[in-house]
Biopython code that builds the backbone (N, CA, C, O; Angstrom):
import numpy as np
from Bio.PDB.StructureBuilder import StructureBuilder

atoms = [
    (1, "UNK", "N", (0.753, -1.129, -0.054)),
    (1, "UNK", "CA", (-0.026, 0.138, 0.075)),
    (1, "UNK", "C", (0.800, 1.173, 0.142)),
    (1, "UNK", "O", (1.744, 1.252, 0.927)),
    (2, "UNK", "N", (0.426, 2.151, -0.818)),
    (2, "UNK", "CA", (1.522, 3.521, -0.842)),
    (2, "UNK", "C", (2.877, 3.377, -1.504)),
    (2, "UNK", "O", (3.862, 4.095, -1.327)),
    (3, "UNK", "N", (2.757, 2.333, -2.292)),
    (3, "UNK", "CA", (4.249, 1.949, -2.773)),
    (3, "UNK", "C", (4.221, 2.280, -4.229)),
    (3, "UNK", "O", (3.241, 1.885, -4.861)),
    (4, "UNK", "N", (5.267, 3.030, -4.929)),
    (4, "UNK", "CA", (5.205, 2.918, -6.357)),
    (4, "UNK", "C", (6.724, 2.666, -6.835)),
    (4, "UNK", "O", (7.740, 3.328, -6.626)),
    (5, "UNK", "N", (6.494, 1.363, -7.616)),
    (5, "UNK", "CA", (7.686, 0.945, -8.342)),
    (5, "UNK", "C", (7.969, 1.534, -9.588)),
    (5, "UNK", "O", (7.126, 1.501, -10.485)),
    (6, "UNK", "N", (9.058, 2.067, -9.737)),
    (6, "UNK", "CA", (9.643, 2.712, -10.918)),
    (6, "UNK", "C", (10.782, 1.600, -11.439)),
    (6, "UNK", "O", (11.771, 1.344, -10.751)),
    (7, "UNK", "N", (10.531, 0.979, -12.717)),
    (7, "UNK", "CA", (11.726, 0.447, -13.606)),
    (7, "UNK", "C", (11.882, 1.421, -14.592)),
    (7, "UNK", "O", (11.074, 1.911, -15.382)),
    (8, "UNK", "N", (13.547, 1.686, -14.324)),
    (8, "UNK", "CA", (14.224, 2.475, -15.319)),
    (8, "UNK", "C", (13.815, 2.142, -16.637)),
    (8, "UNK", "O", (13.431, 3.043, -17.383)),
    (9, "UNK", "N", (13.847, 1.050, -16.990)),
    (9, "UNK", "CA", (13.887, 0.868, -18.419)),
    (9, "UNK", "C", (12.470, 1.126, -18.886)),
    (9, "UNK", "O", (12.372, 1.711, -19.965)),
    (10, "UNK", "N", (11.348, 0.786, -18.254)),
    (10, "UNK", "CA", (9.881, 0.927, -18.328)),
    (10, "UNK", "C", (9.758, 2.345, -18.464)),
    (10, "UNK", "O", (9.171, 2.885, -19.401)),
    (11, "UNK", "N", (10.484, 3.122, -17.237)),
    (11, "UNK", "CA", (10.285, 4.746, -17.461)),
    (11, "UNK", "C", (10.678, 5.326, -18.937)),
    (11, "UNK", "O", (9.963, 5.941, -19.728)),
    (12, "UNK", "N", (11.841, 4.992, -19.035)),
    (12, "UNK", "CA", (12.558, 5.393, -20.480)),
    (12, "UNK", "C", (11.741, 5.322, -21.538)),
    (12, "UNK", "O", (11.375, 6.219, -22.298)),
    (13, "UNK", "N", (11.412, 3.847, -21.517)),
    (13, "UNK", "CA", (10.557, 3.452, -22.825)),
    (13, "UNK", "C", (9.283, 4.123, -22.844)),
    (13, "UNK", "O", (8.891, 4.660, -23.880)),
    (14, "UNK", "N", (8.521, 4.140, -21.657)),
    (14, "UNK", "CA", (7.053, 4.758, -21.761)),
    (14, "UNK", "C", (6.662, 5.993, -21.441)),
    (14, "UNK", "O", (5.551, 6.365, -21.821)),
    (15, "UNK", "N", (7.505, 6.871, -20.675)),
    (15, "UNK", "CA", (7.495, 7.997, -20.251)),
    (15, "UNK", "C", (8.275, 8.710, -20.667)),
    (15, "UNK", "O", (7.711, 9.671, -21.190)),
    (16, "UNK", "N", (9.480, 8.776, -20.730)),
    (16, "UNK", "CA", (10.602, 9.682, -21.330)),
    (16, "UNK", "C", (10.800, 9.848, -22.924)),
    (16, "UNK", "O", (10.833, 10.949, -23.474)),
    (17, "UNK", "N", (10.930, 8.599, -23.602)),
    (17, "UNK", "CA", (10.881, 8.616, -25.106)),
    (17, "UNK", "C", (9.678, 9.146, -25.861)),
    (17, "UNK", "O", (9.796, 10.057, -26.682)),
    (18, "UNK", "N", (8.443, 8.531, -25.559)),
    (18, "UNK", "CA", (7.415, 9.298, -26.045)),
    (18, "UNK", "C", (7.639, 10.976, -26.382)),
    (18, "UNK", "O", (7.230, 11.577, -27.375)),
    (19, "UNK", "N", (8.385, 11.498, -25.286)),
    (19, "UNK", "CA", (8.127, 12.757, -25.315)),
    (19, "UNK", "C", (9.469, 13.472, -26.011)),
    (19, "UNK", "O", (9.567, 14.696, -25.927)),
    (20, "UNK", "N", (10.348, 12.815, -26.595)),
    (20, "UNK", "CA", (11.507, 13.239, -27.305)),
    (20, "UNK", "C", (11.532, 12.611, -28.523)),
    (20, "UNK", "O", (12.420, 13.004, -29.281)),
    (21, "UNK", "N", (10.836, 11.782, -28.908)),
    (21, "UNK", "CA", (11.224, 10.781, -30.183)),
    (21, "UNK", "C", (10.639, 12.023, -31.392)),
    (21, "UNK", "O", (9.525, 12.547, -31.357)),
    (22, "UNK", "N", (11.449, 12.227, -32.158)),
    (22, "UNK", "CA", (11.020, 12.951, -33.375)),
    (22, "UNK", "C", (10.317, 11.985, -34.343)),
    (22, "UNK", "O", (10.524, 10.771, -34.357)),
    (23, "UNK", "N", (9.279, 12.786, -35.326)),
    (23, "UNK", "CA", (8.682, 11.986, -36.064)),
    (23, "UNK", "C", (9.637, 11.125, -37.033)),
    (23, "UNK", "O", (10.438, 11.732, -37.744)),
    (24, "UNK", "N", (9.557, 9.538, -37.077)),
    (24, "UNK", "CA", (10.193, 8.741, -37.880)),
    (24, "UNK", "C", (11.450, 8.157, -36.937)),
    (24, "UNK", "O", (12.137, 7.200, -37.294)),
    (25, "UNK", "N", (11.640, 8.861, -35.708)),
    (25, "UNK", "CA", (12.948, 8.021, -35.236)),
    (25, "UNK", "C", (12.244, 7.086, -34.219)),
    (25, "UNK", "O", (11.320, 7.293, -33.432)),
    (26, "UNK", "N", (13.167, 5.722, -34.563)),
    (26, "UNK", "CA", (12.409, 4.665, -33.963)),
    (26, "UNK", "C", (13.246, 4.744, -32.247)),
    (26, "UNK", "O", (14.150, 5.451, -31.801)),
    (27, "UNK", "N", (12.633, 3.943, -31.824)),
    (27, "UNK", "CA", (13.375, 3.647, -30.228)),
    (27, "UNK", "C", (14.795, 3.051, -30.385)),
    (27, "UNK", "O", (15.800, 3.421, -29.777)),
    (28, "UNK", "N", (14.718, 2.221, -31.160)),
    (28, "UNK", "CA", (16.291, 1.887, -31.462)),
    (28, "UNK", "C", (17.203, 2.949, -31.802)),
    (28, "UNK", "O", (18.316, 3.004, -31.278)),
    (29, "UNK", "N", (16.892, 3.610, -32.460)),
    (29, "UNK", "CA", (17.566, 4.745, -32.794)),
    (29, "UNK", "C", (17.689, 5.724, -31.821)),
    (29, "UNK", "O", (18.791, 6.228, -31.601)),
    (30, "UNK", "N", (16.606, 6.088, -31.154)),
    (30, "UNK", "CA", (16.935, 6.814, -29.835)),
    (30, "UNK", "C", (18.076, 6.472, -28.953)),
    (30, "UNK", "O", (18.805, 7.259, -28.350)),
    (31, "UNK", "N", (18.127, 4.931, -28.974)),
    (31, "UNK", "CA", (19.016, 4.444, -27.535)),
    (31, "UNK", "C", (20.608, 4.553, -28.353)),
    (31, "UNK", "O", (21.579, 4.062, -27.778)),
    (32, "UNK", "N", (20.755, 5.124, -29.513)),
    (32, "UNK", "CA", (21.771, 5.322, -29.876)),
    (32, "UNK", "C", (22.334, 6.776, -30.362)),
    (32, "UNK", "O", (23.343, 7.059, -31.007)),
    (33, "UNK", "N", (21.257, 7.623, -29.783)),
    (33, "UNK", "CA", (21.653, 8.999, -29.677)),
    (33, "UNK", "C", (22.415, 9.652, -28.465)),
    (33, "UNK", "O", (21.752, 9.862, -27.449)),
    (34, "UNK", "N", (23.667, 9.972, -28.478)),
    (34, "UNK", "CA", (24.234, 10.380, -27.177)),
    (34, "UNK", "C", (23.401, 11.188, -26.209)),
    (34, "UNK", "O", (23.272, 10.837, -25.036)),
    (35, "UNK", "N", (22.697, 12.543, -26.834)),
    (35, "UNK", "CA", (22.103, 13.518, -26.021)),
    (35, "UNK", "C", (20.717, 12.732, -25.412)),
    (35, "UNK", "O", (20.199, 13.159, -24.380)),
    (36, "UNK", "N", (20.231, 11.708, -26.034)),
    (36, "UNK", "CA", (18.985, 11.316, -25.388)),
    (36, "UNK", "C", (19.458, 10.375, -24.408)),
    (36, "UNK", "O", (19.049, 10.435, -23.249)),
    (37, "UNK", "N", (20.504, 9.288, -24.883)),
    (37, "UNK", "CA", (20.958, 8.563, -23.624)),
    (37, "UNK", "C", (21.142, 9.039, -22.427)),
    (37, "UNK", "O", (20.632, 8.730, -21.350)),
    (38, "UNK", "N", (22.191, 10.093, -22.816)),
    (38, "UNK", "CA", (22.900, 11.002, -21.459)),
    (38, "UNK", "C", (21.636, 11.879, -20.575)),
    (38, "UNK", "O", (21.784, 12.140, -19.381)),
    (39, "UNK", "N", (20.525, 12.235, -21.267)),
    (39, "UNK", "CA", (19.206, 12.503, -20.477)),
    (39, "UNK", "C", (18.749, 11.487, -19.996)),
    (39, "UNK", "O", (18.823, 11.703, -18.786)),
    (40, "UNK", "N", (18.317, 10.501, -20.135)),
    (40, "UNK", "CA", (17.626, 8.991, -19.867)),
    (40, "UNK", "C", (18.629, 9.195, -18.432)),
    (40, "UNK", "O", (18.312, 9.716, -17.363)),
    (41, "UNK", "N", (19.971, 8.569, -18.855)),
    (41, "UNK", "CA", (20.803, 8.536, -17.544)),
    (41, "UNK", "C", (20.688, 9.387, -16.590)),
    (41, "UNK", "O", (20.420, 8.905, -15.490)),
    (42, "UNK", "N", (20.822, 10.642, -16.671)),
    (42, "UNK", "CA", (20.703, 11.849, -15.498)),
    (42, "UNK", "C", (19.418, 11.668, -14.858)),
    (42, "UNK", "O", (19.368, 12.024, -13.681)),
    (43, "UNK", "N", (18.210, 11.121, -15.456)),
    (43, "UNK", "CA", (16.544, 11.230, -14.818)),
    (43, "UNK", "C", (16.924, 10.147, -13.970)),
    (43, "UNK", "O", (16.818, 10.245, -12.747)),
    (44, "UNK", "N", (17.408, 9.006, -14.594)),
    (44, "UNK", "CA", (17.124, 7.681, -13.860)),
    (44, "UNK", "C", (17.915, 7.933, -12.721)),
    (44, "UNK", "O", (17.352, 7.521, -11.707)),
    (45, "UNK", "N", (19.001, 8.451, -12.510)),
    (45, "UNK", "CA", (20.105, 8.721, -11.327)),
    (45, "UNK", "C", (19.031, 9.742, -10.346)),
    (45, "UNK", "O", (18.584, 9.367, -9.262)),
    (46, "UNK", "N", (18.807, 10.746, -10.813)),
    (46, "UNK", "CA", (18.006, 11.632, -10.194)),
    (46, "UNK", "C", (16.532, 11.007, -9.510)),
    (46, "UNK", "O", (16.045, 11.448, -8.469)),
    (47, "UNK", "N", (15.844, 9.708, -10.461)),
    (47, "UNK", "CA", (14.794, 9.019, -9.559)),
    (47, "UNK", "C", (15.512, 8.148, -8.214)),
    (47, "UNK", "O", (15.034, 8.181, -7.080)),
    (48, "UNK", "N", (16.712, 7.398, -8.585)),
    (48, "UNK", "CA", (17.578, 6.629, -7.517)),
    (48, "UNK", "C", (17.693, 7.700, -6.273)),
    (48, "UNK", "O", (17.403, 7.364, -5.125)),
    (49, "UNK", "N", (18.130, 8.981, -6.606)),
    (49, "UNK", "CA", (18.432, 9.896, -5.210)),
    (49, "UNK", "C", (17.102, 10.049, -4.769)),
    (49, "UNK", "O", (16.902, 9.954, -3.558)),
    (50, "UNK", "N", (15.985, 10.309, -5.664)),
    (50, "UNK", "CA", (14.666, 10.418, -4.775)),
    (50, "UNK", "C", (13.953, 9.503, -4.074)),
    (50, "UNK", "O", (13.136, 9.762, -3.191)),
    (51, "UNK", "N", (14.335, 8.197, -4.558)),
    (51, "UNK", "CA", (13.398, 6.735, -4.024)),
    (51, "UNK", "C", (13.388, 6.555, -2.581)),
    (51, "UNK", "O", (14.495, 6.944, -2.208)),
    (52, "UNK", "N", (12.747, 6.185, -1.623)),
    (52, "UNK", "CA", (12.846, 5.639, -0.611)),
    (52, "UNK", "C", (13.764, 4.532, -0.511)),
    (52, "UNK", "O", (14.456, 4.402, 0.499)),
    (53, "UNK", "N", (13.827, 3.724, -1.476)),
    (53, "UNK", "CA", (14.329, 2.229, -1.588)),
    (53, "UNK", "C", (15.049, 2.059, -2.774)),
    (53, "UNK", "O", (14.292, 2.154, -3.741)),
    (54, "UNK", "N", (16.074, 1.871, -3.047)),
    (54, "UNK", "CA", (16.509, 1.252, -4.441)),
    (54, "UNK", "C", (16.788, -0.116, -4.443)),
    (54, "UNK", "O", (17.694, -0.514, -3.711)),
    (55, "UNK", "N", (16.043, -1.065, -5.279)),
    (55, "UNK", "CA", (16.798, -2.211, -5.403)),
    (55, "UNK", "C", (17.379, -2.259, -6.657)),
    (55, "UNK", "O", (16.945, -1.737, -7.684)),
    (56, "UNK", "N", (18.486, -2.981, -6.503)),
    (56, "UNK", "CA", (19.410, -3.050, -7.954)),
    (56, "UNK", "C", (19.898, -4.407, -8.189)),
    (56, "UNK", "O", (20.579, -5.076, -7.412)),
    (57, "UNK", "N", (19.456, -4.750, -9.390)),
    (57, "UNK", "CA", (19.612, -6.080, -9.921)),
    (57, "UNK", "C", (20.993, -6.342, -10.456)),
    (57, "UNK", "O", (21.156, -5.689, -11.487)),
    (58, "UNK", "N", (21.974, -7.009, -10.156)),
    (58, "UNK", "CA", (23.356, -6.699, -10.611)),
    (58, "UNK", "C", (23.907, -8.079, -11.226)),
    (58, "UNK", "O", (24.957, -8.530, -10.769)),
    (59, "UNK", "N", (23.208, -8.780, -12.278)),
    (59, "UNK", "CA", (23.827, -10.099, -12.624)),
    (59, "UNK", "C", (25.223, -10.066, -12.993)),
    (59, "UNK", "O", (25.994, -11.013, -12.839)),
    (60, "UNK", "N", (25.605, -8.628, -13.625)),
    (60, "UNK", "CA", (27.042, -8.705, -13.838)),
    (60, "UNK", "C", (27.397, -7.298, -13.303)),
    (60, "UNK", "O", (26.590, -6.629, -12.658)),
    (61, "UNK", "N", (28.418, -6.964, -13.551)),
    (61, "UNK", "CA", (29.318, -5.523, -13.108)),
    (61, "UNK", "C", (28.489, -4.538, -14.003)),
    (61, "UNK", "O", (28.189, -4.833, -15.160)),
    (62, "UNK", "N", (28.133, -3.348, -13.408)),
    (62, "UNK", "CA", (27.582, -2.141, -14.398)),
    (62, "UNK", "C", (27.830, -0.951, -13.628)),
    (62, "UNK", "O", (27.678, -0.625, -12.451)),
    (63, "UNK", "N", (28.285, -0.378, -14.734)),
    (63, "UNK", "CA", (28.792, 1.384, -14.176)),
    (63, "UNK", "C", (27.672, 1.924, -14.088)),
    (63, "UNK", "O", (27.512, 2.553, -13.042)),
    (64, "UNK", "N", (26.470, 1.918, -15.093)),
    (64, "UNK", "CA", (25.461, 2.566, -14.868)),
    (64, "UNK", "C", (24.629, 2.182, -13.613)),
    (64, "UNK", "O", (23.972, 3.112, -13.146)),
    (65, "UNK", "N", (24.548, 1.126, -13.058)),
    (65, "UNK", "CA", (24.026, 0.688, -11.927)),
    (65, "UNK", "C", (24.626, 1.079, -10.511)),
    (65, "UNK", "O", (24.066, 1.456, -9.482)),
    (66, "UNK", "N", (26.258, 0.810, -10.885)),
    (66, "UNK", "CA", (27.431, 1.343, -9.805)),
    (66, "UNK", "C", (26.910, 3.021, -9.611)),
    (66, "UNK", "O", (26.905, 3.484, -8.471)),
    (67, "UNK", "N", (26.548, 3.747, -10.599)),
    (67, "UNK", "CA", (26.235, 5.167, -10.180)),
    (67, "UNK", "C", (24.883, 5.409, -9.675)),
    (67, "UNK", "O", (24.697, 6.287, -8.832)),
    (68, "UNK", "N", (23.978, 4.730, -10.106)),
    (68, "UNK", "CA", (22.713, 4.948, -9.150)),
    (68, "UNK", "C", (22.700, 4.519, -7.871)),
    (68, "UNK", "O", (21.952, 5.001, -7.021)),
    (69, "UNK", "N", (23.673, 3.421, -7.618)),
    (69, "UNK", "CA", (23.752, 2.816, -6.065)),
    (69, "UNK", "C", (24.370, 3.945, -5.471)),
    (69, "UNK", "O", (23.984, 4.426, -4.405)),
    (70, "UNK", "N", (25.436, 4.429, -6.214)),
    (70, "UNK", "CA", (26.359, 5.679, -5.155)),
    (70, "UNK", "C", (25.402, 6.551, -4.675)),
    (70, "UNK", "O", (25.150, 6.718, -3.482)),
    (71, "UNK", "N", (24.722, 7.259, -5.860)),
    (71, "UNK", "CA", (24.132, 8.402, -5.933)),
    (71, "UNK", "C", (22.752, 8.071, -4.945)),
    (71, "UNK", "O", (22.340, 8.979, -4.223)),
    (72, "UNK", "N", (22.243, 7.087, -4.945)),
    (72, "UNK", "CA", (21.083, 6.560, -3.629)),
    (72, "UNK", "C", (21.810, 6.704, -2.204)),
    (72, "UNK", "O", (21.372, 7.370, -1.266)),
    (73, "UNK", "N", (22.883, 6.033, -2.209)),
    (73, "UNK", "CA", (23.647, 6.235, -1.112)),
    (73, "UNK", "C", (23.733, 7.297, -0.384)),
    (73, "UNK", "O", (23.259, 7.478, 0.738)),
    (74, "UNK", "N", (24.550, 8.242, -1.250)),
    (74, "UNK", "CA", (24.917, 9.533, -1.051)),
    (74, "UNK", "C", (23.859, 10.115, -0.469)),
    (74, "UNK", "O", (24.137, 10.801, 0.515)),
    (75, "UNK", "N", (22.512, 10.037, -0.835)),
    (75, "UNK", "CA", (21.431, 10.764, -0.564)),
    (75, "UNK", "C", (20.711, 10.115, 0.710)),
    (75, "UNK", "O", (19.672, 10.613, 1.144)),
    (76, "UNK", "N", (21.240, 9.098, 1.237)),
    (76, "UNK", "CA", (20.603, 8.279, 2.374)),
    (76, "UNK", "C", (19.407, 7.702, 2.045)),
    (76, "UNK", "O", (18.351, 7.882, 2.652)),
    (77, "UNK", "N", (19.584, 6.949, 1.003)),
    (77, "UNK", "CA", (18.506, 6.065, 0.743)),
    (77, "UNK", "C", (18.599, 4.555, 0.863)),
    (77, "UNK", "O", (19.530, 4.029, 0.254)),
    (78, "UNK", "N", (17.914, 3.909, 1.439)),
    (78, "UNK", "CA", (18.043, 2.366, 1.627)),
    (78, "UNK", "C", (18.336, 1.753, -0.110)),
    (78, "UNK", "O", (17.694, 2.027, -1.123)),
    (79, "UNK", "N", (19.370, 0.981, 0.029)),
    (79, "UNK", "CA", (19.626, 0.327, -1.121)),
    (79, "UNK", "C", (19.734, -1.165, -0.950)),
    (79, "UNK", "O", (20.194, -1.608, 0.102)),
    (80, "UNK", "N", (19.392, -1.868, -1.792)),
    (80, "UNK", "CA", (19.626, -3.600, -1.533)),
    (80, "UNK", "C", (19.879, -3.842, -2.938)),
    (80, "UNK", "O", (19.230, -3.402, -3.886)),
    (81, "UNK", "N", (21.105, -4.745, -2.967)),
    (81, "UNK", "CA", (21.445, -5.150, -4.146)),
    (81, "UNK", "C", (21.256, -7.079, -4.384)),
    (81, "UNK", "O", (21.482, -7.901, -3.497)),
    (82, "UNK", "N", (20.885, -7.341, -5.536)),
    (82, "UNK", "CA", (20.699, -8.850, -5.883)),
    (82, "UNK", "C", (21.972, -8.939, -6.794)),
    (82, "UNK", "O", (22.192, -8.284, -7.812)),
    (83, "UNK", "N", (22.740, -9.865, -6.223)),
    (83, "UNK", "CA", (24.034, -10.063, -7.441)),
    (83, "UNK", "C", (24.513, -11.130, -6.697)),
    (83, "UNK", "O", (24.453, -11.148, -5.468)),
    (84, "UNK", "N", (25.173, -12.371, -7.637)),
    (84, "UNK", "CA", (26.019, -13.269, -7.351)),
    (84, "UNK", "C", (27.547, -12.810, -7.256)),
    (84, "UNK", "O", (28.456, -13.568, -6.921)),
    (85, "UNK", "N", (27.707, -11.434, -7.604)),
    (85, "UNK", "CA", (29.400, -10.669, -7.390)),
    (85, "UNK", "C", (29.578, -10.724, -5.722)),
    (85, "UNK", "O", (28.772, -10.711, -4.792)),
    (86, "UNK", "N", (30.994, -10.791, -5.811)),
    (86, "UNK", "CA", (31.429, -10.994, -4.199)),
    (86, "UNK", "C", (31.972, -9.647, -4.042)),
    (86, "UNK", "O", (32.443, -9.293, -2.961)),
]
sb = StructureBuilder()
sb.init_structure("model")
sb.init_model(0)
sb.init_chain("A")
sb.init_seg("    ")
for serial, (resi, resn, name, xyz) in enumerate(atoms, 1):
    if name == "N":
        sb.init_residue(resn, " ", resi, " ")
    sb.init_atom(name, np.array(xyz, "f"), 0.0, 1.0, " ", f" {name:<3s}", serial, name[0])
structure = sb.get_structure()
């Protein structure tokens, strides 16, 4: 109750991309556009800093996820990681 789950990829695909896709630009092409990718990354990191709890699935090392976790921790958010890494 009272919980909102934010999936960064779903957020990018469903909320962000529809607002920036130029006519004829596919989602695949958008993910190759450095300006769009940088803006998505900034927004996902911002979301991590604002959440009460961040759950990060890390099946392999990920610099993007590491930044999200780092920023969430620096913002005094709870962080749980799921990972086979040691």
